[in-house]
PAZAPA-4460 file (N, C-alpha, C; in steps of 0.05 Angstrom, whole numbers, plus 32768, in hexadecimal, padded with zeros to 4 digits):
% residues 223
    n_x    n_y    n_z   ca_x   ca_y   ca_z    c_x    c_y    c_z   seq   type   mol
   7F97   80FE   7D2C   7F9C   80E4   7D38   7FB9   80DB   7D32     1      M     A
   7FC6   80D0   7D46   7FE1   80C6   7D41   7FE0   80AC   7D32     2      T     A
   7FF7   80A5   7D26   7FF8   808C   7D17   7FF1   8074   7D28     3      A     A
   7FFB   8075   7D41   7FF6   805E   7D53   7FD9   805C   7D5A     4      A     A
   7FCC   8073   7D60   7FAF   8073   7D67   7F9F   806A   7D4F     5      L     A
   7FA6   8072   7D37   7F97   806B   7D1F   7F97   804D   7D1B     6      A     A
   7FAC   8040   7D25   7FAE   8023   7D21   7F9F   8013   7D36     7      C     A
   7F94   8020   7D4B   7F86   8011   7D5F   7F6A   800B   7D57     8      L     A
   7F60   7FF4   7D5F   7F45   7FEC   7D5B   7F3A   7FE1   7D75     9      V     A
   7F21   7FD9   7D75   7F15   7FCF   7D8E   7F26   7FB9   7D9A    10      A     A
   7F27   7FB9   7DB6   7F36   7FA6   7DC6   7F54   7FAA   7DC2    11      A     A
   7F5C   7FC1   7DBA   7F78   7FC8   7DB8   7F87   7FB5   7DA6    12      V     A
   7F7B   7FAB   7D90   7F89   7F9B   7D7D   7F97   7FAD   7D6A    13      T     A
   7FB1   7FAA   7D65   7FC1   7FBB   7D54   7FCA   7FAB   7D3C    14      V     A
   7FC5   7FB5   7D24   7FCD   7FA8   7D0C   7FD6   7FBD   7CF8    15      T     A
   7FEA   7FB6   7CE8   7FF1   7FC6   7CD1   8000   7FDF   7CD8    16      G     A
   800B   7FE3   7CF1   801A   7FFA   7CF8   8037   7FF7   7CF0    17      C     A
   8043   800C   7CE7   805F   800A   7CDF   8071   801E   7CED    18      S     A
   8066   802D   7D01   8077   8041   7D0E   8089   8033   7D22    19      D     A
   809C   8042   7D2E   80AF   8036   7D41   80A0   8029   7D58    20      D     A
   80AA   8011   7D60   809E   8003   7D77   8085   7FF4   7D70    21      G     A
   807F   7FF2   7D56   8066   7FE5   7D4E   8065   7FC8   7D56    22      A     A
   807B   7FBA   7D54   807B   7F9E   7D5A   8074   7F99   7D77    23      A     A
   8080   7FAA   7D89   807A   7FA7   7DA6   805D   7FAE   7DAC    24      E     A
   8053   7FC4   7DA0   8037   7FCC   7DA5   8024   7FB7   7D9B    25      T     A
   8029   7FAD   7D83   8018   7F98   7D78   8017   7F80   7D89    26      S     A
   802E   7F78   7D94   802F   7F61   7DA5   801F   7F66   7DBF    27      S     A
   8021   7F7E   7DCA   8012   7F84   7DE2   7FF4   7F85   7DDC    28      A     A
   7FED   7F91   7DC6   7FD1   7F93   7DBE   7FC5   7F78   7DB9    29      G     A
   7FD4   7F66   7DAC   7FCA   7F4B   7DA6   7FC7   7F3B   7DC0    30      Q     A
   7FDA   7F3F   7DD3   7FD8   7F31   7DEC   7FBF   7F39   7DFB    31      L     A
   7FB8   7F52   7DFC   7FA0   7F5B   7E09   7F87   7F52   7DFB    32      L     A
   7F88   7F52   7DE0   7F72   7F47   7DD0   7F6D   7F2A   7DD6    33      D     A
   7F83   7F1A   7DD7   7F80   7EFE   7DDE   7F76   7EF9   7DFA    34      D     A
   7F7F   7F0A   7E0D   7F76   7F08   7E28   7F58   7F0D   7E2A    35      A     A
   7F4E   7F22   7E1D   7F32   7F28   7E1D   7F21   7F10   7E11    36      N     A
   7F2B   7F05   7DFB   7F1D   7EEE   7DEF   7F1D   7ED6   7E02    37      A     A
   7F33   7ED2   7E10   7F34   7EBB   7E23   7F20   7EC0   7E39    38      T     A
   7F1D   7ED8   7E43   7F0A   7EDD   7E59   7EED   7EDB   7E50    39      M     A
   7EE8   7EE4   7E37   7ECD   7EE2   7E2D   7EC4   7EC5   7E29    40      R     A
   7ED7   7EB2   7E26   7ED0   7E96   7E22   7ECC   7E87   7E3C    41      A     A
   7ED0   7E94   7E53   7ECC   7E87   7E6D   7EAF   7E7F   7E72    42      L     A
   7EAB   7E6B   7E82   7E90   7E63   7E8B   7E8A   7E6D   7EA7    43      T     A
   7E9F   7E75   7EB5   7E9B   7E81   7ED0   7EB4   7E90   7ED8    44      S     A
   7EB1   7EA4   7EE9   7EC8   7EB3   7EF3   7EBF   7EC3   7F0C    45      V     A
   7ED3   7EC9   7F1D   7ECE   7EDA   7F34   7EDC   7EF5   7F30    46      T     A
   7ECE   7F0A   7F35   7ED9   7F25   7F30   7ED7   7F35   7F4A    47      V     A
   7EEF   7F3E   7F54   7EF0   7F4E   7F6C   7EFA   7F6A   7F64    48      D     A
   7EEB   7F7E   7F6D   7EF2   7F9A   7F67   7EF5   7FAB   7F80    49      T     A
   7F0A   7FBB   7F82   7F0D   7FCD   7F98   7F13   7FE9   7F8C    50      V     A
   7F03   7FFD   7F95   7F08   8018   7F8C   7F0E   802A   7FA4    51      T     A
   7F25   8036   7FA3   7F2D   8049   7FB8   7F2D   8065   7FAD    52      A     A
   7F1C   8076   7FB9   7F1A   8092   7FAF   7F2F   80A3   7FBC    53      A     A
   7F39   80B7   7FAD   7F4E   80C9   7FB7   7F43   80D9   7FCE    54      A     A
   7F2A   80DF   7FCF   7F1E   80EF   7FE4   7F17   80DE   7FFC    55      K     A
   7F1C   80C4   7FFB   7F17   80B2   8012   7EFF   80A0   800C    56      G     A
   7EFE   808A   801A   7EE9   8077   8016   7EF0   8061   8002    57      G     A
   7EE6   804A   8007   7EEC   8033   7FF5   7ED3   8022   7FF0    58      E     A
   7ED1   801A   7FD7   7EBB   8008   7FCF   7EC6   7FEE   7FC4    59      E     A
   7EB8   7FD8   7FC9   7EC1   7FBF   7FBE   7EAA   7FAF   7FB3    60      S     A
   7EB0   7F9D   7FA1   7E9C   7F8C   7F95   7EA6   7F70   7F92    61      G     A
   7E95   7F5C   7F95   7E9D   7F40   7F92   7E87   7F33   7F81    62      H     A
   7E8F   7F2A   7F69   7E7C   7F1F   7F55   7E85   7F03   7F4D    63      L     A
   7E73   7EEF   7F50   7E78   7ED5   7F46   7E63   7ED0   7F31    64      T     A
   7E6B   7EC9   7F19   7E58   7EC9   7F03   7E5E   7EB3   7EEE    65      T     A
   7E49   7EAB   7EE0   7E4C   7E99   7EC9   7E4E   7EA8   7EAF    66      D     A
   7E50   7EC3   7EB2   7E51   7ED6   7E9B   7E39   7ED4   7E89    67      L     A
   7E23   7ECB   7E94   7E0A   7EC9   7E85   7DF2   7ED2   7E95    68      D     A
   7DE7   7EC0   7EA5   7DCE   7EC8   7EB2   7DCD   7EC0   7ED0    69      S     A
   7DE3   7EB6   7EDA   7DE3   7EAD   7EF6   7DFC   7EB9   7F04    70      R     A
   7DF8   7EC8   7F19   7E0F   7ED4   7F27   7E07   7EDD   7F43    71      C     A
   7E1C   7EE1   7F53   7E18   7EEB   7F6F   7E2B   7F03   7F72    72      A     A
   7E21   7F18   7F7E   7E30   7F31   7F80   7E2D   7F3E   7F9B    73      F     A
   7E43   7F48   7FA6   7E42   7F57   7FBF   7E52   7F71   7FBC    74      T     A
   7E46   7F87   7FC2   7E55   7FA0   7FC3   7E55   7FAB   7FDF    75      S     A
   7E6B   7FB7   7FE7   7E6D   7FC2   8002   7E7D   7FDC   8001    76      S     A
   7E77   7FED   8015   7E85   8007   8017   7E91   8009   8032    77      H     A
   7EA6   8019   8034   7EB4   801C   804D   7EA2   8028   8063    78      S     A
   7E8C   8034   805A   7E78   803F   806D   7E69   802A   807B    79      S     A
   7E6A   8011   8071   7E5B   7FFB   807C   7E43   7FF3   806B    80      G     A
   7E3D   8002   8057   7E27   7FFC   8045   7E2E   7FE3   8035    81      A     A
   7E1A   7FD1   8032   7E1E   7FB8   8024   7E05   7FB0   8014    82      R     A
   7E0A   7FA6   7FFC   7DF4   7F9D   7FEB   7DFA   7F82   7FE0    83      L     A
   7DE9   7F6E   7FE4   7DEC   7F53   7FD9   7DD8   7F4E   7FC3    84      E     A
   7DE0   7F3F   7FAF   7DCF   7F39   7F98   7DD4   7F1D   7F8F    85      Q     A
   7DBF   7F0F   7F89   7DC0   7EF4   7F7C   7DAE   7EF6   7F64    86      I     A
   7DB9   7EF0   7F4D   7DA9   7EF0   7F34   7DA8   7ED4   7F29    87      R     A
   7D90   7ECA   7F26   7D8C   7EAF   7F1B   7D79   7EB2   7F03    88      V     A
   7D85   7EAF   7EEB   7D76   7EB2   7ED3   7D69   7ECE   7ED2    89      D     A
   7D4F   7ED1   7ED3   7D43   7EEB   7ED0   7D3A   7EF7   7EEA    90      G     A
   7D44   7EED   7F01   7D3B   7EF7   7F1B   7D52   7F01   7F2C    91      T     A
   7D4F   7F18   7F38   7D62   7F22   7F4B   7D58   7F1F   7F68    92      D     A
   7D6A   7F17   7F79   7D65   7F17   7F96   7D78   7F2A   7FA2    93      F     A
   7D6E   7F3F   7FAF   7D7F   7F56   7FB7   7D7C   7F5A   7FD6    94      V     A
   7D93   7F5D   7FE4   7D92   7F61   8001   7DA4   7F79   8008    95      R     A
   7D99   7F90   800C   7DA9   7FA7   8016   7DAA   7FA6   8035    96      P     A
   7DC0   7FAD   8041   7DC0   7FAE   805E   7DB5   7FC9   8068    97      N     A
   7DB4   7FCB   8082   7DA8   7FE3   808E   7DB7   7FFC   8086    98      R     A
   7DD2   7FFB   8087   7DE2   8012   8080   7DDE   801A   8063    99      A     A
   7DDB   8007   8051   7DD6   800D   8035   7DBB   801B   8032   100      Y     A
   7DA7   8012   803F   7D8C   801E   803D   7D8C   803A   8048   101      L     A
   7D9A   803E   805E   7D9B   8059   806B   7DAB   806C   805A   102      E     A
   7DC0   8062   804D   7DD0   8073   803C   7DC1   807B   8023   103      A     A
   7DAD   806A   801B   7D9C   8070   8004   7D84   8081   800B   104      S     A
   7D83   808A   8025   7D6D   809B   802D   7D54   808D   8036   105      G     A
   7D56   8073   803B   7D3F   8063   8044   7D42   805E   8062   106      R     A
   7D2F   8066   8072   7D30   8062   808E   7D20   8049   8095   107      Q     A
   7D2C   8039   80A7   7D1F   8020   80AF   7D0F   8024   80C8   108      M     A
   7CF7   8018   80C9   7CE6   801B   80E0   7CEC   8007   80F6   109      S     A
   7CFC   7FF3   80F0   7D03   7FDF   8104   7D20   7FE0   810B   110      T     A
   7D27   7FD6   8123   7D43   7FD6   812C   7D50   7FBD   8121   111      A     A
   7D6B   7FBC   8123   7D79   7FA4   811B   7D80   7FA4   80FD   112      G     A
   7D8E   7F90   80F5   7D97   7F8E   80D9   7D81   7F86   80C6   113      E     A
   7D83   7F8D   80AD   7D70   7F86   8098   7D7A   7F6C   808B   114      Q     A
   7D69   7F57   808D   7D72   7F3C   8084   7D61   7F31   806D   115      E     A
   7D4D   7F40   8064   7D3B   7F36   804F   7D48   7F3A   8034   116      R     A
   7D43   7F26   8022   7D4A   7F28   8006   7D31   7F32   7FF7   117      W     A
   7D35   7F44   7FE3   7D1F   7F4E   7FD3   7D21   7F41   7FB8   118      I     A
   7D0B   7F35   7FAF   7D0A   7F27   7F96   7CFD   7F3A   7F81   119      K     A
   7D0C   7F3F   7F6B   7D02   7F50   7F56   7D0C   7F46   7F3B   120      V     A
   7CFE   7F4C   7F25   7D08   7F43   7F0B   7D22   7F50   7F04   121      P     A
   7D34   7F41   7EF9   7D4E   7F4C   7EF1   7D4B   7F61   7EDB   122      A     A
   7D35   7F60   7ECC   7D31   7F74   7EB7   7D2D   7F90   7EC2   123      S     A
   7D27   7F92   7EDC   7D23   7FAC   7EE8   7D3D   7FB9   7EF0   124      E     A
   7D53   7FAB   7EEE   7D6D   7FB6   7EF5   7D74   7FCC   7EE1   125      S     A
   7D7E   7FE2   7EEB   7D86   7FF8   7EDA   7DA2   8002   7EE2   126      V     A
   7DB1   800E   7ED0   7DCC   8019   7ED7   7DCA   802C   7EEE   127      P     A
   7DDB   8029   7F02   7DDC   803B   7F18   7DCD   8032   7F30   128      G     A
   7DBF   801B   7F2F   7DB0   8012   7F46   7DC1   8000   7F58   129      D     A
   7DDA   7FFC   7F52   7DEC   7FED   7F63   7DED   7FCF   7F5D   130      G     A
   7DDB   7FC6   7F4B   7DDB   7FA9   7F45   7DEE   7FA2   7F2F   131      L     A
   7DF8   7F8A   7F2F   7E0B   7F81   7F1B   7DFD   7F71   7F05   132      A     A
   7E09   7F71   7EEE   7E01   7F5F   7ED8   7E12   7F46   7ED9   133      Q     A
   7E07   7F2F   7ED2   7E17   7F17   7ED2   7E2B   7F17   7EBB   134      C     A
   7E25   7F25   7EA6   7E37   7F27   7E8F   7E4D   7F3A   7E95   135      T     A
   7E64   7F37   7E87   7E7B   7F48   7E8B   7E88   7F4D   7E70   136      Y     A
   7E8C   7F66   7E69   7E96   7F6C   7E4F   7EB5   7F6E   7E4F   137      E     A
   7EC2   7F5A   7E45   7EDF   7F5A   7E44   7EE9   7F67   7E2A   138      F     A
   7EEA   7F81   7E2A   7EF5   7F90   7E14   7F06   7FA6   7E1F   139      T     A
   7F19   7FB0   7E0F   7F2B   7FC5   7E19   7F2E   7FD9   7E02   140      S     A
   7F2B   7FF3   7E09   7F2E   8008   7DF6   7F43   801C   7DFF   141      F     A
   7F53   8025   7DEE   7F68   8038   7DF5   7F82   8032   7DE7   142      G     A
   7F96   8040   7DED   7FB0   803D   7DE0   7FC3   802E   7DF2   143      E     A
   7FCE   8017   7DE8   7FE1   8008   7DF7   7FFB   8018   7DFA   144      V     A
   8002   801F   7E12   801A   802F   7E16   8033   801E   7E17   145      D     A
   8032   8008   7E25   804A   7FF8   7E27   8044   7FDC   7E33   146      E     A
   8056   7FCA   7E2D   8055   7FAF   7E38   806B   7FAD   7E4D   147      K     A
   8064   7FA9   7E67   8077   7FAA   7E7C   8086   7F90   7E80   148      G     A
   8098   7F91   7E93   80A8   7F79   7E9A   8096   7F66   7EAA   149      E     A
   809C   7F4C   7EA7   808C   7F38   7EB5   808C   7F3C   7ED3   150      R     A
   8075   7F39   7EDF   8072   7F3C   7EFC   8061   7F25   7F06   151      T     A
   8055   7F27   7F1E   8043   7F13   7F29   802A   7F20   7F35   152      E     A
   8014   7F12   7F32   7FFB   7F1A   7F3F   7FF3   7F03   7F51   153      V     A
   7FF4   7F06   7F6B   7FEE   7EF1   7F7E   7FFD   7ED8   7F78   154      D     A
   8017   7EDB   7F71   8028   7EC4   7F6C   8027   7EB8   7F50   155      G     A
   8016   7EC3   7F3F   8013   7EBA   7F23   8023   7ECC   7F10   156      T     A
   8035   7EC2   7F00   8044   7ED2   7EED   8031   7EE2   7EDB   157      P     A
   8036   7EFB   7ED7   8024   7F0C   7EC7   8034   7F21   7EB7   158      A     A
   8029   7F28   7EA0   8034   7F3D   7E8F   8022   7F56   7E91   159      T     A
   802E   7F6C   7E9A   801E   7F85   7E9C   801C   7F94   7E81   160      P     A
   8005   7F9E   7E7A   8001   7FAF   7E63   7FF4   7FC9   7E6B   161      L     A
   8000   7FDF   7E64   7FF5   7FF9   7E6B   7FE5   8004   7E54   162      K     A
   7FCD   800D   7E5A   7FBB   8017   7E45   7FAF   8032   7E4F   163      V     A
   7FB3   8047   7E3F   7FA7   8061   7E46   7F8A   8062   7E3D   164      A     A
   7F79   806F   7E4D   7F5D   806F   7E46   7F55   8087   7E34   165      D     A
   7F69   8097   7E2C   7F63   80AE   7E1B   7F5A   80C6   7E29   166      G     A
   7F57   80C4   7E44   7F4F   80DB   7E53   7F63   80E1   7E69   167      E     A
   7F5C   80DE   7E82   7F6F   80E4   7E98   7F78   80CB   7EA6   168      K     A
   7F6E   80B4   7E9F   7F75   809B   7EAD   7F85   8087   7E9C   169      G     A
   7F8D   8072   7EA9   7F9B   805D   7E9C   7F95   8042   7EA9   170      S     A
   7F97   802D   7E99   7F93   8012   7EA2   7FAE   8003   7EA1   171      F     A
   7FB1   7FF0   7EB4   7FC7   7FDD   7EB2   7FBA   7FC1   7EB3   172      T     A
   7FBC   7FB2   7E9E   7FB1   7F97   7E9C   7FC8   7F84   7EA3   173      F     A
   7FC2   7F71   7EB5   7FD6   7F5C   7EBB   7FCC   7F42   7EB0   174      Y     A
   7FDA   7F38   7E9B   7FD2   7F20   7E8C   7FE3   7F08   7E95   175      I     A
   7FD7   7EF2   7E9A   7FE5   7EDA   7EA2   7FFB   7ED4   7E8D   176      A     A
   8013   7ED0   7E96   802A   7ECC   7E84   802F   7EAF   7E7E   177      A     A
   8021   7E9D   7E8C   8024   7E81   7E87   8008   7E74   7E84   178      E     A
   8006   7E60   7E72   7FEC   7E54   7E6E   7FDA   7E66   7E5E   179      G     A
   7FC0   7E64   7E63   7FAD   7E75   7E55   7FB1   7E93   7E5D   180      K     A
   7FAD   7EA5   7E4A   7FB1   7EC2   7E51   7F99   7ECE   7E5F   181      P     A
   7F94   7EC5   7E78   7F7F   7ED1   7E88   7F87   7EED   7E90   182      Y     A
   7F73   7EFE   7E93   7F77   7F18   7EA0   7F76   7F13   7EBE   183      I     A
   7F8C   7F18   7ECB   7F8D   7F13   7EE8   7F84   7F2C   7EF8   184      L     A
   7F8B   7F43   7EEE   7F85   7F5B   7EFD   7F86   7F73   7EEA   185      E     A
   7F75   7F87   7EF0   7F75   7FA0   7EE1   7F75   7FB7   7EF6   186      V     A
   7F88   7FC9   7EF3   7F8A   7FE0   7F05   7F84   7FFA   7EF5   187      V     A
   7F70   8009   7EFD   7F6A   8022   7EF0   7F70   8039   7F03   188      Y     A
   7F7E   804E   7EF9   7F85   8065   7F09   7F7E   807E   7EFA   189      K     A
   7F72   8091   7F09   7F6F   80AC   7EFF   7F73   80BF   7F17   190      D     A
   7F6C   80D8   7F14   7F71   80EB   7F29   7F5E   80E8   7F41   191      G     A
   7F49   80D8   7F3E   7F34   80D6   7F53   7F33   80BB   7F61   192      E     A
   7F3D   80A6   7F54   7F39   808C   7F5F   7F4E   8078   7F54   193      R     A
   7F50   8062   7F63   7F60   804B   7F59   7F4D   8033   7F5C   194      V     A
   7F48   8025   7F46   7F37   800D   7F46   7F47   7FF5   7F3E   195      T     A
   7F47   7FE1   7F4F   7F55   7FC8   7F49   7F40   7FB2   7F46   196      T     A
   7F41   7FA5   7F2F   7F2E   7F8F   7F29   7F3E   7F76   7F25   197      T     A
   7F37   7F61   7F35   7F46   7F48   7F34   7F33   7F32   7F2A   198      S     A
   7F3E   7F20   7F1A   7F2F   7F09   7F0F   7F3B   7EEF   7F18   199      F     A
   7F29   7EDC   7F20   7F32   7EC3   7F2A   7F1D   7EAD   7F26   200      S     A
   7F22   7E95   7F2F   7F0F   7E7E   7F2D   7F05   7E7A   7F11   201      A     A
   7F18   7E7A   7EFE   7F11   7E77   7EE2   7F05   7E5B   7EDC   202      F     A
   7EEC   7E5B   7ED2   7EDE   7E42   7ECA   7EDA   7E2F   7EE1   203      D     A
   7EDA   7E39   7EFA   7ED4   7E27   7F10   7EB6   7E24   7F13   204      E     A
   7EAE   7E0D   7F20   7E91   7E08   7F23   7E83   7E1F   7F32   205      P     A
   7E6B   7E26   7F29   7E5D   7E3D   7F34   7E45   7E33   7F44   206      L     A
   7E43   7E3C   7F5D   7E2D   7E35   7F6E   7E1D   7E4E   7F77   207      D     A
   7E0B   7E56   7F65   7DFA   7E6E   7F6B   7DDD   7E65   7F6B   208      V     A
   7DD0   7E68   7F81   7DB4   7E5F   7F83   7DA4   7E74   7F93   209      R     A
   7D8A   7E74   7F90   7D79   7E88   7F9E   7D7C   7E85   7FBD   210      P     A
   7D77   7E9A   7FCC   7D78   7E99   7FE9   7D60   7E8A   7FF5   211      P     A
   7D61   7E85   800E   7D4C   7E78   801D   7D32   7E87   8019   212      D     A
   7D1E   7E79   800F   7D04   7E86   8009   7CF7   7E93   8021   213      Q     A
   7CFD   7E89   8039   7CF2   7E95   8051   7CFC   7EB1   8056   214      A     A
   7D12   7EB9   8049   7D1D   7ED3   804D   7D19   7EE5   8034   215      K     A
   7D07   7EDD   8022   7D03   7EEB   8009   7CE9   7EFB   800A   216      V     A
   7CEA   7F14   8002   7CD3   7F25   7FFF   7CCE   7F29   7FE1   217      L     A
   7CB9   7F1D   7FD7   7CB4   7F1E   7FBA   7CA7   7F38   7FB2   218      D     A
   7CB6   7F48   7FA3   7CAC   7F62   7F99   7CA5   7F61   7F7C   219      M     A
   7CA4   7F4A   7F70   7C9D   7F47   7F54   7C81   7F52   7F4E   220      T     A
   7C7F   7F64   7F3B   7C65   7F6F   7F33   7C5C   7F86   7F44   221      G     A
   7C6C   7F8E   7F58   7C64   7FA4   7F69   7C73   7FBD   7F61   222      I     A
   7C64   7FD2   7F5A   7C70   7FEC   7F52   7C79   7FFC   7F6A   223      D     A
***
């Protein structure tokens, strides 16, 4: 392990390093650590994610959440597949469109678009099923490569921090340079994809409620 790597701890906080450039690295690591702490203290936030694959195709996600138990999420694919989710406490309301169901291998017996919401316990959500969690883990692991020159993200002054993931990819975190150190955007790049995650609506009022009951199909307790 290099001296710089040995000095890294969770959330890229650097302390006690004495090699060349330590002051700059420590400053960058502390900035990212402070930004993660600021984001974890939020009561609400909106997260937009766009992933463009090198082989073609694009996926996007839009999440509005209280970072606890209430959130609304929509994922969509350039193929037209779309999945909507509303989570209220321990209940998920999920609405896949026709293209999403067909892409999943489910054939519909009726014509037209699929407009029903499916009600299921949130506890049945498992990794890989396409559903989002309302919580969001603001932690960063890797080696801080450099602290870039000030730039802007949608008109907001920002400081870019480059972080290697230890494998084939790298992250660039854009931290608000004025006021609270919010994470404004994170760009991840590797040989297969580019993912851009944007954060906004910090601590703004959240209006997430269940859908119209007339459009809900209750699947609670049905195997």
